[in-house]
PDB file with SEQRES, HELIX, SHEET and CRYST1 records, atoms N, CA, C and O in Angstrom:
SEQRES   1 A   57  MET SER ALA GLY ASP LYS ILE LYS ASN ALA ALA GLU GLU          
SEQRES   2 A   57  PHE GLY GLY LYS ALA LYS GLU ALA LEU GLY LYS ALA THR          
SEQRES   3 A   57  ASP ASN ASP LYS LEU VAL ALA GLU GLY GLN ALA ASP GLN          
SEQRES   4 A   57  ALA LYS ALA ASN VAL LYS GLN ALA GLY GLU ASP VAL LYS          
SEQRES   5 A   57  ASP ALA PHE LYS ASN                                          
HELIX    1 AA1 ALA A    3  THR A   26  1                                  24    
HELIX    2 AA2 ASP A   29  LYS A   56  1                                  28    
CRYST1    1.000    1.000    1.000  90.00  90.00  90.00 P 1           1          
ATOM      1  N   MET A   1      -3.708  13.252  -9.902  1.00  0.00           N  
ATOM      2  CA  MET A   1      -2.964  12.027  -9.852  1.00  0.00           C  
ATOM      3  C   MET A   1      -3.139  11.282 -11.060  1.00  0.00           C  
ATOM      4  O   MET A   1      -4.250  11.047 -11.537  1.00  0.00           O  
ATOM      5  N   SER A   2      -1.969  10.878 -11.601  1.00  0.00           N  
ATOM      6  CA  SER A   2      -1.931  10.083 -12.777  1.00  0.00           C  
ATOM      7  C   SER A   2      -2.496   8.648 -12.652  1.00  0.00           C  
ATOM      8  O   SER A   2      -2.525   8.122 -11.540  1.00  0.00           O  
ATOM      9  N   ALA A   3      -2.916   8.037 -13.673  1.00  0.00           N  
ATOM     10  CA  ALA A   3      -3.431   6.668 -13.604  1.00  0.00           C  
ATOM     11  C   ALA A   3      -2.284   5.774 -13.300  1.00  0.00           C  
ATOM     12  O   ALA A   3      -2.473   4.743 -12.655  1.00  0.00           O  
ATOM     13  N   GLY A   4      -1.140   6.102 -13.716  1.00  0.00           N  
ATOM     14  CA  GLY A   4       0.053   5.296 -13.343  1.00  0.00           C  
ATOM     15  C   GLY A   4       0.395   5.264 -11.818  1.00  0.00           C  
ATOM     16  O   GLY A   4       0.752   4.242 -11.231  1.00  0.00           O  
ATOM     17  N   ASP A   5       0.253   6.465 -11.253  1.00  0.00           N  
ATOM     18  CA  ASP A   5       0.472   6.489  -9.712  1.00  0.00           C  
ATOM     19  C   ASP A   5      -0.531   5.699  -9.032  1.00  0.00           C  
ATOM     20  O   ASP A   5      -0.192   4.961  -8.107  1.00  0.00           O  
ATOM     21  N   LYS A   6      -1.923   5.800  -9.464  1.00  0.00           N  
ATOM     22  CA  LYS A   6      -2.981   4.934  -8.859  1.00  0.00           C  
ATOM     23  C   LYS A   6      -2.630   3.462  -8.935  1.00  0.00           C  
ATOM     24  O   LYS A   6      -2.771   2.692  -7.985  1.00  0.00           O  
ATOM     25  N   ILE A   7      -2.173   3.125 -10.104  1.00  0.00           N  
ATOM     26  CA  ILE A   7      -1.921   1.718 -10.271  1.00  0.00           C  
ATOM     27  C   ILE A   7      -0.654   1.220  -9.426  1.00  0.00           C  
ATOM     28  O   ILE A   7      -0.638   0.130  -8.853  1.00  0.00           O  
ATOM     29  N   LYS A   8       0.332   2.072  -9.411  1.00  0.00           N  
ATOM     30  CA  LYS A   8       1.498   1.775  -8.458  1.00  0.00           C  
ATOM     31  C   LYS A   8       1.066   1.601  -6.955  1.00  0.00           C  
ATOM     32  O   LYS A   8       1.476   0.673  -6.257  1.00  0.00           O  
ATOM     33  N   ASN A   9       0.240   2.532  -6.540  1.00  0.00           N  
ATOM     34  CA  ASN A   9      -0.127   2.497  -5.122  1.00  0.00           C  
ATOM     35  C   ASN A   9      -1.075   1.250  -4.939  1.00  0.00           C  
ATOM     36  O   ASN A   9      -1.017   0.647  -3.867  1.00  0.00           O  
ATOM     37  N   ALA A  10      -1.862   0.870  -5.827  1.00  0.00           N  
ATOM     38  CA  ALA A  10      -2.715  -0.189  -5.666  1.00  0.00           C  
ATOM     39  C   ALA A  10      -1.929  -1.426  -5.614  1.00  0.00           C  
ATOM     40  O   ALA A  10      -2.167  -2.296  -4.777  1.00  0.00           O  
ATOM     41  N   ALA A  11      -0.919  -1.532  -6.564  1.00  0.00           N  
ATOM     42  CA  ALA A  11      -0.130  -2.693  -6.639  1.00  0.00           C  
ATOM     43  C   ALA A  11       0.772  -2.895  -5.315  1.00  0.00           C  
ATOM     44  O   ALA A  11       1.067  -4.016  -4.901  1.00  0.00           O  
ATOM     45  N   GLU A  12       1.163  -1.744  -4.721  1.00  0.00           N  
ATOM     46  CA  GLU A  12       1.984  -1.885  -3.577  1.00  0.00           C  
ATOM     47  C   GLU A  12       1.062  -2.325  -2.427  1.00  0.00           C  
ATOM     48  O   GLU A  12       1.462  -3.130  -1.585  1.00  0.00           O  
ATOM     49  N   GLU A  13      -0.127  -1.816  -2.395  1.00  0.00           N  
ATOM     50  CA  GLU A  13      -1.079  -2.185  -1.320  1.00  0.00           C  
ATOM     51  C   GLU A  13      -1.403  -3.696  -1.478  1.00  0.00           C  
ATOM     52  O   GLU A  13      -1.441  -4.441  -0.499  1.00  0.00           O  
ATOM     53  N   PHE A  14      -1.621  -4.097  -2.672  1.00  0.00           N  
ATOM     54  CA  PHE A  14      -1.929  -5.525  -2.846  1.00  0.00           C  
ATOM     55  C   PHE A  14      -0.742  -6.364  -2.503  1.00  0.00           C  
ATOM     56  O   PHE A  14      -0.920  -7.443  -1.939  1.00  0.00           O  
ATOM     57  N   GLY A  15       0.427  -5.955  -2.798  1.00  0.00           N  
ATOM     58  CA  GLY A  15       1.600  -6.801  -2.473  1.00  0.00           C  
ATOM     59  C   GLY A  15       1.770  -6.808  -0.966  1.00  0.00           C  
ATOM     60  O   GLY A  15       2.229  -7.808  -0.415  1.00  0.00           O  
ATOM     61  N   GLY A  16       1.414  -5.720  -0.270  1.00  0.00           N  
ATOM     62  CA  GLY A  16       1.379  -5.845   1.236  1.00  0.00           C  
ATOM     63  C   GLY A  16       0.460  -6.750   1.805  1.00  0.00           C  
ATOM     64  O   GLY A  16       0.735  -7.388   2.821  1.00  0.00           O  
ATOM     65  N   LYS A  17      -0.756  -6.856   1.132  1.00  0.00           N  
ATOM     66  CA  LYS A  17      -1.796  -7.689   1.633  1.00  0.00           C  
ATOM     67  C   LYS A  17      -1.353  -9.092   1.441  1.00  0.00           C  
ATOM     68  O   LYS A  17      -1.500  -9.924   2.335  1.00  0.00           O  
ATOM     69  N   ALA A  18      -0.795  -9.382   0.258  1.00  0.00           N  
ATOM     70  CA  ALA A  18      -0.282 -10.748   0.047  1.00  0.00           C  
ATOM     71  C   ALA A  18       0.912 -11.163   0.971  1.00  0.00           C  
ATOM     72  O   ALA A  18       0.937 -12.314   1.406  1.00  0.00           O  
ATOM     73  N   LYS A  19       1.845 -10.327   1.270  1.00  0.00           N  
ATOM     74  CA  LYS A  19       2.772 -10.467   2.283  1.00  0.00           C  
ATOM     75  C   LYS A  19       2.186 -10.777   3.611  1.00  0.00           C  
ATOM     76  O   LYS A  19       2.601 -11.739   4.258  1.00  0.00           O  
ATOM     77  N   GLU A  20       1.293 -10.049   4.021  1.00  0.00           N  
ATOM     78  CA  GLU A  20       0.688 -10.219   5.273  1.00  0.00           C  
ATOM     79  C   GLU A  20      -0.105 -11.533   5.329  1.00  0.00           C  
ATOM     80  O   GLU A  20      -0.055 -12.215   6.353  1.00  0.00           O  
ATOM     81  N   ALA A  21      -0.803 -11.899   4.317  1.00  0.00           N  
ATOM     82  CA  ALA A  21      -1.533 -13.182   4.271  1.00  0.00           C  
ATOM     83  C   ALA A  21      -0.549 -14.302   4.332  1.00  0.00           C  
ATOM     84  O   ALA A  21      -0.766 -15.253   5.085  1.00  0.00           O  
ATOM     85  N   LEU A  22       0.556 -14.246   3.560  1.00  0.00           N  
ATOM     86  CA  LEU A  22       1.610 -15.226   3.557  1.00  0.00           C  
ATOM     87  C   LEU A  22       2.155 -15.420   4.989  1.00  0.00           C  
ATOM     88  O   LEU A  22       2.297 -16.517   5.528  1.00  0.00           O  
ATOM     89  N   GLY A  23       2.415 -14.335   5.487  1.00  0.00           N  
ATOM     90  CA  GLY A  23       3.044 -14.305   6.878  1.00  0.00           C  
ATOM     91  C   GLY A  23       2.122 -14.947   7.913  1.00  0.00           C  
ATOM     92  O   GLY A  23       2.570 -15.715   8.764  1.00  0.00           O  
ATOM     93  N   LYS A  24       0.875 -14.635   7.831  1.00  0.00           N  
ATOM     94  CA  LYS A  24      -0.187 -15.242   8.739  1.00  0.00           C  
ATOM     95  C   LYS A  24      -0.241 -16.791   8.460  1.00  0.00           C  
ATOM     96  O   LYS A  24      -0.336 -17.598   9.384  1.00  0.00           O  
ATOM     97  N   ALA A  25      -0.176 -17.164   7.132  1.00  0.00           N  
ATOM     98  CA  ALA A  25      -0.341 -18.537   6.783  1.00  0.00           C  
ATOM     99  C   ALA A  25       0.835 -19.391   7.265  1.00  0.00           C  
ATOM    100  O   ALA A  25       0.678 -20.575   7.564  1.00  0.00           O  
ATOM    101  N   THR A  26       2.023 -18.762   7.334  1.00  0.00           N  
ATOM    102  CA  THR A  26       3.275 -19.442   7.657  1.00  0.00           C  
ATOM    103  C   THR A  26       3.669 -19.213   9.063  1.00  0.00           C  
ATOM    104  O   THR A  26       4.656 -19.754   9.562  1.00  0.00           O  
ATOM    105  N   ASP A  27       2.831 -18.346   9.739  1.00  0.00           N  
ATOM    106  CA  ASP A  27       3.208 -17.997  11.232  1.00  0.00           C  
ATOM    107  C   ASP A  27       4.462 -17.284  11.262  1.00  0.00           C  
ATOM    108  O   ASP A  27       5.310 -17.548  12.114  1.00  0.00           O  
ATOM    109  N   ASN A  28       4.642 -16.340  10.328  1.00  0.00           N  
ATOM    110  CA  ASN A  28       5.883 -15.585  10.273  1.00  0.00           C  
ATOM    111  C   ASN A  28       5.540 -14.094  10.543  1.00  0.00           C  
ATOM    112  O   ASN A  28       5.099 -13.370   9.650  1.00  0.00           O  
ATOM    113  N   ASP A  29       5.756 -13.676  11.785  1.00  0.00           N  
ATOM    114  CA  ASP A  29       5.381 -12.358  12.325  1.00  0.00           C  
ATOM    115  C   ASP A  29       6.234 -11.239  11.593  1.00  0.00           C  
ATOM    116  O   ASP A  29       5.763 -10.108  11.477  1.00  0.00           O  
ATOM    117  N   LYS A  30       7.391 -11.532  11.140  1.00  0.00           N  
ATOM    118  CA  LYS A  30       8.171 -10.466  10.426  1.00  0.00           C  
ATOM    119  C   LYS A  30       7.548 -10.220   9.188  1.00  0.00           C  
ATOM    120  O   LYS A  30       7.444  -9.044   8.839  1.00  0.00           O  
ATOM    121  N   LEU A  31       7.072 -11.200   8.388  1.00  0.00           N  
ATOM    122  CA  LEU A  31       6.489 -11.040   7.061  1.00  0.00           C  
ATOM    123  C   LEU A  31       5.101 -10.363   7.301  1.00  0.00           C  
ATOM    124  O   LEU A  31       4.755  -9.471   6.526  1.00  0.00           O  
ATOM    125  N   VAL A  32       4.348 -10.711   8.258  1.00  0.00           N  
ATOM    126  CA  VAL A  32       3.083  -9.964   8.506  1.00  0.00           C  
ATOM    127  C   VAL A  32       3.347  -8.488   8.776  1.00  0.00           C  
ATOM    128  O   VAL A  32       2.609  -7.632   8.287  1.00  0.00           O  
ATOM    129  N   ALA A  33       4.372  -8.181   9.534  1.00  0.00           N  
ATOM    130  CA  ALA A  33       4.705  -6.759   9.870  1.00  0.00           C  
ATOM    131  C   ALA A  33       5.125  -5.975   8.529  1.00  0.00           C  
ATOM    132  O   ALA A  33       4.746  -4.830   8.287  1.00  0.00           O  
ATOM    133  N   GLU A  34       5.917  -6.702   7.728  1.00  0.00           N  
ATOM    134  CA  GLU A  34       6.376  -6.102   6.453  1.00  0.00           C  
ATOM    135  C   GLU A  34       5.174  -5.853   5.570  1.00  0.00           C  
ATOM    136  O   GLU A  34       5.098  -4.804   4.931  1.00  0.00           O  
ATOM    137  N   GLY A  35       4.208  -6.800   5.507  1.00  0.00           N  
ATOM    138  CA  GLY A  35       3.130  -6.532   4.684  1.00  0.00           C  
ATOM    139  C   GLY A  35       2.234  -5.480   5.156  1.00  0.00           C  
ATOM    140  O   GLY A  35       1.662  -4.753   4.343  1.00  0.00           O  
ATOM    141  N   GLN A  36       2.057  -5.336   6.542  1.00  0.00           N  
ATOM    142  CA  GLN A  36       1.306  -4.219   6.996  1.00  0.00           C  
ATOM    143  C   GLN A  36       1.946  -2.922   6.756  1.00  0.00           C  
ATOM    144  O   GLN A  36       1.265  -1.936   6.477  1.00  0.00           O  
ATOM    145  N   ALA A  37       3.271  -2.874   6.855  1.00  0.00           N  
ATOM    146  CA  ALA A  37       4.097  -1.680   6.560  1.00  0.00           C  
ATOM    147  C   ALA A  37       3.915  -1.301   5.225  1.00  0.00           C  
ATOM    148  O   ALA A  37       3.612  -0.127   5.013  1.00  0.00           O  
ATOM    149  N   ASP A  38       4.061  -2.183   4.152  1.00  0.00           N  
ATOM    150  CA  ASP A  38       3.841  -1.922   2.845  1.00  0.00           C  
ATOM    151  C   ASP A  38       2.422  -1.246   2.537  1.00  0.00           C  
ATOM    152  O   ASP A  38       2.286  -0.284   1.781  1.00  0.00           O  
ATOM    153  N   GLN A  39       1.435  -1.852   3.193  1.00  0.00           N  
ATOM    154  CA  GLN A  39       0.099  -1.358   3.064  1.00  0.00           C  
ATOM    155  C   GLN A  39      -0.040   0.072   3.572  1.00  0.00           C  
ATOM    156  O   GLN A  39      -0.683   0.929   2.966  1.00  0.00           O  
ATOM    157  N   ALA A  40       0.596   0.276   4.709  1.00  0.00           N  
ATOM    158  CA  ALA A  40       0.567   1.644   5.213  1.00  0.00           C  
ATOM    159  C   ALA A  40       1.242   2.627   4.423  1.00  0.00           C  
ATOM    160  O   ALA A  40       0.722   3.732   4.267  1.00  0.00           O  
ATOM    161  N   LYS A  41       2.366   2.336   3.898  1.00  0.00           N  
ATOM    162  CA  LYS A  41       3.154   3.141   2.889  1.00  0.00           C  
ATOM    163  C   LYS A  41       2.297   3.508   1.675  1.00  0.00           C  
ATOM    164  O   LYS A  41       2.217   4.667   1.269  1.00  0.00           O  
ATOM    165  N   ALA A  42       1.677   2.505   1.125  1.00  0.00           N  
ATOM    166  CA  ALA A  42       0.836   2.685  -0.030  1.00  0.00           C  
ATOM    167  C   ALA A  42      -0.350   3.734   0.296  1.00  0.00           C  
ATOM    168  O   ALA A  42      -0.657   4.628  -0.493  1.00  0.00           O  
ATOM    169  N   ASN A  43      -0.953   3.538   1.485  1.00  0.00           N  
ATOM    170  CA  ASN A  43      -2.041   4.361   1.870  1.00  0.00           C  
ATOM    171  C   ASN A  43      -1.531   5.818   2.105  1.00  0.00           C  
ATOM    172  O   ASN A  43      -2.228   6.775   1.766  1.00  0.00           O  
ATOM    173  N   VAL A  44      -0.401   5.966   2.646  1.00  0.00           N  
ATOM    174  CA  VAL A  44       0.148   7.373   2.923  1.00  0.00           C  
ATOM    175  C   VAL A  44       0.366   8.042   1.532  1.00  0.00           C  
ATOM    176  O   VAL A  44      -0.006   9.201   1.349  1.00  0.00           O  
ATOM    177  N   LYS A  45       0.964   7.317   0.559  1.00  0.00           N  
ATOM    178  CA  LYS A  45       1.159   7.808  -0.824  1.00  0.00           C  
ATOM    179  C   LYS A  45      -0.163   8.286  -1.342  1.00  0.00           C  
ATOM    180  O   LYS A  45      -0.302   9.412  -1.818  1.00  0.00           O  
ATOM    181  N   GLN A  46      -1.159   7.385  -1.239  1.00  0.00           N  
ATOM    182  CA  GLN A  46      -2.438   7.612  -1.829  1.00  0.00           C  
ATOM    183  C   GLN A  46      -3.043   8.879  -1.168  1.00  0.00           C  
ATOM    184  O   GLN A  46      -3.686   9.656  -1.874  1.00  0.00           O  
ATOM    185  N   ALA A  47      -2.878   9.108   0.076  1.00  0.00           N  
ATOM    186  CA  ALA A  47      -3.516  10.174   0.777  1.00  0.00           C  
ATOM    187  C   ALA A  47      -2.777  11.538   0.304  1.00  0.00           C  
ATOM    188  O   ALA A  47      -3.432  12.573   0.179  1.00  0.00           O  
ATOM    189  N   GLY A  48      -1.454  11.499   0.059  1.00  0.00           N  
ATOM    190  CA  GLY A  48      -0.742  12.577  -0.461  1.00  0.00           C  
ATOM    191  C   GLY A  48      -1.274  12.872  -1.898  1.00  0.00           C  
ATOM    192  O   GLY A  48      -1.551  14.028  -2.217  1.00  0.00           O  
ATOM    193  N   GLU A  49      -1.397  11.971  -2.648  1.00  0.00           N  
ATOM    194  CA  GLU A  49      -1.948  12.250  -4.030  1.00  0.00           C  
ATOM    195  C   GLU A  49      -3.287  12.728  -3.990  1.00  0.00           C  
ATOM    196  O   GLU A  49      -3.643  13.524  -4.858  1.00  0.00           O  
ATOM    197  N   ASP A  50      -4.130  12.335  -3.053  1.00  0.00           N  
ATOM    198  CA  ASP A  50      -5.475  12.917  -2.913  1.00  0.00           C  
ATOM    199  C   ASP A  50      -5.408  14.339  -2.481  1.00  0.00           C  
ATOM    200  O   ASP A  50      -6.190  15.143  -2.987  1.00  0.00           O  
ATOM    201  N   VAL A  51      -4.517  14.729  -1.565  1.00  0.00           N  
ATOM    202  CA  VAL A  51      -4.336  16.086  -1.192  1.00  0.00           C  
ATOM    203  C   VAL A  51      -3.860  16.902  -2.482  1.00  0.00           C  
ATOM    204  O   VAL A  51      -4.395  17.973  -2.769  1.00  0.00           O  
ATOM    205  N   LYS A  52      -2.929  16.401  -3.173  1.00  0.00           N  
ATOM    206  CA  LYS A  52      -2.469  17.124  -4.421  1.00  0.00           C  
ATOM    207  C   LYS A  52      -3.697  17.410  -5.347  1.00  0.00           C  
ATOM    208  O   LYS A  52      -3.948  18.521  -5.814  1.00  0.00           O  
ATOM    209  N   ASP A  53      -4.448  16.253  -5.561  1.00  0.00           N  
ATOM    210  CA  ASP A  53      -5.663  16.407  -6.414  1.00  0.00           C  
ATOM    211  C   ASP A  53      -6.637  17.477  -5.963  1.00  0.00           C  
ATOM    212  O   ASP A  53      -7.232  18.215  -6.748  1.00  0.00           O  
ATOM    213  N   ALA A  54      -6.752  17.508  -4.708  1.00  0.00           N  
ATOM    214  CA  ALA A  54      -7.775  18.482  -4.141  1.00  0.00           C  
ATOM    215  C   ALA A  54      -7.365  19.950  -4.332  1.00  0.00           C  
ATOM    216  O   ALA A  54      -8.216  20.825  -4.491  1.00  0.00           O  
ATOM    217  N   PHE A  55      -5.996  20.217  -4.314  1.00  0.00           N  
ATOM    218  CA  PHE A  55      -5.627  21.529  -4.560  1.00  0.00           C  
ATOM    219  C   PHE A  55      -5.456  21.842  -6.085  1.00  0.00           C  
ATOM    220  O   PHE A  55      -5.229  22.990  -6.465  1.00  0.00           O  
ATOM    221  N   LYS A  56      -5.560  20.889  -6.861  1.00  0.00           N  
ATOM    222  CA  LYS A  56      -5.463  21.107  -8.329  1.00  0.00           C  
ATOM    223  C   LYS A  56      -6.845  21.564  -8.756  1.00  0.00           C  
ATOM    224  O   LYS A  56      -6.944  22.420  -9.635  1.00  0.00           O  
ATOM    225  N   ASN A  57      -7.863  21.064  -8.210  1.00  0.00           N  
ATOM    226  CA  ASN A  57      -9.167  21.396  -8.662  1.00  0.00           C  
ATOM    227  C   ASN A  57      -9.687  22.588  -8.048  1.00  0.00           C  
ATOM    228  O   ASN A  57     -10.810  22.996  -8.346  1.00  0.00           O  
TER     229      ASN A  57                                                      
END                                                                             
């Protein structure tokens, strides 16, 4: 996994956490759900990259 991919995944997860926090602060359930979905998507990408790395080594 390249460092760029790790940074992208971390940024996407951070963005999701920020969206979720903003949604909770403004009582916006849609924004909370979007933030959680962004985090889940980033975690799935990270898991896929981890699997690729496991087979490389």
